[in-house]
C-alpha positions, -999 to +999 in steps of 0.1 A: +000+000+000+012+035-008+002+049+026+022+022+045+053+028+022+051+065+028+048+060+066+078+037+065+098+063+046+089+090+070+098+068+099+132+060+083+139+097+077+131+104+114+154+076+125+182+090+103+177+125+116+178+111+152+210+092+145+226+122+129+218+143+159+232+117+182+265+114+163+268+152+162+262+154+200+290+129+208+314+147+184+314+123+155+309+149+127+319+125+099+290+101+106+267+130+111+276+145+078+272+111+060+237+106+075+227+141+066+239+135+030+217+103+030+187+123+043+192+149+015+194+121-011+162+106+001+144+139+002+155+147-033+142+113-045+109+120-027+105+154-043+111+139-078+085+111-073+053+116-093+023+127-073-010+108-078 
């Protein structure tokens, strides 16, 4: 189902954001930057997806 897939993607994005914030808070900037790059990639794919 589309709704379930969309909810899963939103949950995954929230988890990535949480992990990035945690890495940043403990001083691991490299992992934080990598996760933020992944978040930006997913958001770009989401914005390019056709809307029904």
